[in-house]
N, C-alpha and C positions, 0 to 999 in steps of 0.2 A: 828382426826384420832387416833385410839387406839394404844396402845403399840404393840398389836398383829399385826396390819397392818404394823407398823414401823419395826417389827421384820421380815417381809417377809411373814406373814400369817401362817396359820396352817401347811402348808407343811414344812416351814423352822423350825418351832418349833418341829414338829415331827422328822425331821432329826436330830436336836440337841439332843432331848431326846433319840432317838435310839442310837446315839453314846455315850451319857452319861451313859446309862444303860449298854451297852456293855463294856465300859471302867471300870465301877464299878465292873461288874461281873468278869472281867479279872484281876483286881487289886490285887497286892500281899499283900496289907494291909487289904482291906475290901471285897475282892472277895468271901471269905468263906461264907459271909452272903447270897450269891446268889446261892450257890450250891444246886441243886435239885429244884430250884424255877422256876416258869413259867415266863421267861423273857419277853415274849410278853405281858403278863398281867401286869407286872410291868411297861413296857413301856407305855401301854395304860393309866394307872392311873397317871403316871408321866406327860404324855402328857396332860391329862385332867386338872390336877392341874396347870400346866404351862400356859395353854391357859386361864384358869380362872384368874390366877394371872395377865396376860397381858391384861385383859379386854375382853376376848372372852366369848361367850355364849355357854359353853359346860358343861354338868352336870358331876360332879365327881361321879363315880360309885364304887370307891374303899371302902375298909373297913375303919373304924375310925383309926386315926393315933396312938393313945396311945395303945389300946389293940393289935395292929399289931406290933408295934416297941418295946414296953417295954420288952416283953419276950426275945428279941434278945440281951439285955444288951449292947447296943451300947454306947460306952464311948465318951467323948468329942474329943479325938484325932481321933477316927474313923469318927465321924461326920465332923470334920475339913477336913479329907481326902476326904470325899464325896464332900464337898464344893470346894476343890481344883480341883477336877475332873470336877465339874460343871463349875467353872470359866474358865477352859481350853477350854471346849466345847462352851462357850459363847463368846469367844474372837472375833468372827466375827460380833457380834451384837453391837448396839450402847450402849454407857455407860448407858443411861437411862433404856434400856431393861435389860442389865446385872445387874444393881443395883437393879431394881425392883424384878427380878427373884431371885437373891441371897438373898436379904433382906427378901423376903417371906420365903425362906428356913431357914434363921437364926431365924426367928420368931417361927419356929417349933422345935428348938433345945431342949427345955425343954420337949417337948412332945415325941421326938424321942429317947432321950438318957436316961441313967439310973442315971445321976447326978454325975458320976465319970469321972475322966480324965484318961489319959494313965497310966497304971500300969505296973510294971515290970513283 
């Protein structure tokens, strides 16, 4: 059984991703990154990435991570805020599903951030 199946399938992952993206967009720390962005498109690509991470057979149709995220100048603190929101949304999943999903996101930190941490 794949982690995707243990997570409740694509519908459970889609619901978690939808909540995750909505919370990020509304967040007082990182929400500004989502102003004027197509949240449905972001949800689709987050969903595709999550399903693949959990062993599903879905193609990722989003743009490459580095050219998409580097211009945003995301710092380490903002990335950690994103992970905190993700962890909160994954609270109802098994530890194995949560750890796999979060660890995959952690593996992308260097690609998504500008190499700085929080600055005054």
